[in-house]
C-alpha positions in Angstrom: 51.1 26.3 -1.4 52.0 29.4 0.9 48.9 31.0 2.1 50.6 34.0 3.8 51.0 36.0 0.5 47.5 35.4 -0.6 46.3 36.6 2.9 48.5 39.7 2.9 47.3 40.5 -0.7 43.7 40.0 0.2 43.9 42.1 3.5 45.6 44.9 1.4 42.9 44.7 -1.4 39.9 44.6 0.9 40.4 48.3 2.3 41.2 49.4 -1.2 37.8 47.9 -2.6 36.0 49.2 0.3 37.4 52.8 -0.1 36.2 52.5 -4.0 32.9 51.4 -2.9 32.4 54.3 -0.4 33.8 56.8 -2.7 31.4 55.7 -5.6 28.3 55.6 -3.3 29.4 59.1 -1.9 29.6 60.6 -5.5 26.6 59.0 -6.9 24.5 60.1 -3.6 26.0 63.7 -4.1 24.9 64.2 -7.4 21.6 62.5 -7.4 18.9 64.8 -7.7 17.4 65.9 -4.2 13.7 65.7 -3.5 12.6 69.4 -3.3 9.9 71.0 -1.3 7.5 71.6 -4.5 4.1 70.5 -3.7 2.2 72.9 -6.2 2.6 75.2 -9.1 3.1 78.2 -6.8 6.1 76.7 -5.4 7.6 77.4 -8.7 7.2 81.0 -8.2 10.2 82.0 -6.0 9.3 85.7 -5.2 6.3 84.7 -3.0 6.4 86.5 0.2 6.3 84.9 3.5 2.6 86.0 3.9 1.6 84.4 0.5 3.6 81.3 1.3 1.4 80.9 4.5 -1.8 81.8 2.5 -0.9 78.8 0.0 -0.1 76.5 2.9 -3.4 77.3 4.5 -5.1 76.6 1.0 -3.5 73.3 0.6 -4.7 72.0 4.1 -8.1 72.0 2.7 -7.4 71.2 -0.9 -5.1 68.5 -0.9 -7.1 66.3 1.5 -10.2 67.1 -0.7 -8.7 66.2 -3.8 -7.1 62.7 -2.3 -10.6 61.7 -1.3 -11.8 62.3 -4.8 -8.7 60.5 -6.4 -9.4 57.5 -3.9 -13.0 57.3 -5.1 -11.8 57.7 -8.6 -9.6 54.6 -8.2 -12.3 52.7 -6.6 -14.7 53.3 -9.3 -12.3 52.2 -11.9 -11.8 48.9 -10.0 -15.4 48.3 -10.1 -15.6 49.1 -13.9 -12.7 46.5 -14.4 -14.5 44.0 -12.4 -17.8 44.8 -14.4 -15.9 44.5 -17.7 -14.3 41.0 -17.0 -16.7 39.4 -14.8 -20.2 40.8 -15.8 -19.5 41.5 -19.5 -23.0 40.5 -20.5 -24.5 43.5 -18.7 -23.5 46.6 -20.9 -25.7 48.9 -18.8 -23.7 48.2 -15.8 -20.5 48.8 -17.5 -22.1 52.0 -18.7 -23.4 53.0 -15.5 -19.7 52.4 -14.1 -18.2 54.6 -16.7 -20.7 57.3 -15.8 -19.5 57.1 -12.1 -16.1 57.5 -13.2 -17.1 60.7 -15.4 -18.8 62.2 -12.5 -15.6 61.8 -10.5 -13.4 63.2 -13.2 -15.5 66.1 -13.3 -15.6 66.7 -9.7 -11.7 66.6 -9.9 -11.4 69.2 -12.6 -13.8 71.5 -10.8 -11.9 71.2 -7.5 -8.7 72.0 -9.4 -10.2 74.9 -11.2 -11.4 76.4 -7.8 -8.3 75.9 -6.4 -6.3 77.5 -9.1 -8.8 80.6 -8.6 -8.2 80.7 -5.2 -4.3 80.6 -5.4 -4.5 83.2 -8.2 -6.2 85.7 -5.9 -3.0 85.9 -3.5 -0.7 86.9 -6.5 0.3 90.3 -7.7 -0.1 91.0 -11.4 3.6 89.7 -12.4 3.3 86.5 -10.5 -0.1 86.1 -12.1 1.4 86.2 -15.5 3.9 83.6 -14.2 1.1 81.2 -12.7 -0.5 81.6 -16.0 2.6 80.4 -18.0 2.9 77.5 -15.7 -0.7 76.6 -16.1 -0.8 77.0 -19.9 2.2 74.7 -20.0 0.4 72.1 -17.8 -2.7 72.3 -20.1 -0.5 72.2 -23.2 0.8 68.8 -21.8 -2.5 67.3 -21.2 -3.6 68.2 -17.9 -2.6 69.5 -14.3 0.2 67.2 -13.5 1.6 68.9 -10.2 -1.2 67.3 -8.1 -1.8 64.1 -9.9 1.2 62.1 -8.5 1.8 61.5 -4.8 5.0 63.2 -3.2 5.2 65.4 -6.2 8.3 67.2 -5.3 10.9 66.7 -7.8 11.5 69.7 -9.7 13.0 68.1 -12.8 9.6 66.5 -13.2 8.4 69.8 -14.4 11.0 70.6 -16.8 11.8 74.0 -15.5 13.1 75.7 -12.4 11.3 78.0 -10.2 10.7 81.4 -12.0 13.1 84.1 -10.4 12.6 87.7 -11.7 
């Protein structure tokens, strides 16, 4: 059996296959949704001034670490509840105590988010406040304030809407 034609076919097909893979990778990567710079709701309001954006950045320097600490505490308290439920199930008072700890954390988180919204609202003009109201109303209607709930929230398609431009 002659191996010459086989090798010639293989060597000819290899660059074609590699080119097809490279082209597919390029096209798929090109049309994949890119991560945006959205960190919070005000990033959805496109007409913020440079000064407003700087104020938002300063507000987030305090807010985001504070909220991350509360969330970390909340996760720890949920782990305590899980252990109590499965390894100390005879002690219902311990279960109820763990639930109360979680509720206190959730309340602290809600208060922090509401204070943050009030603080951000103060830097907006009247039209921007209406846009902000629309964004917050939609989030409440969907069951909460999702923007700060997920680490690395930045995919604008997650919000189901593009930034508001008027």
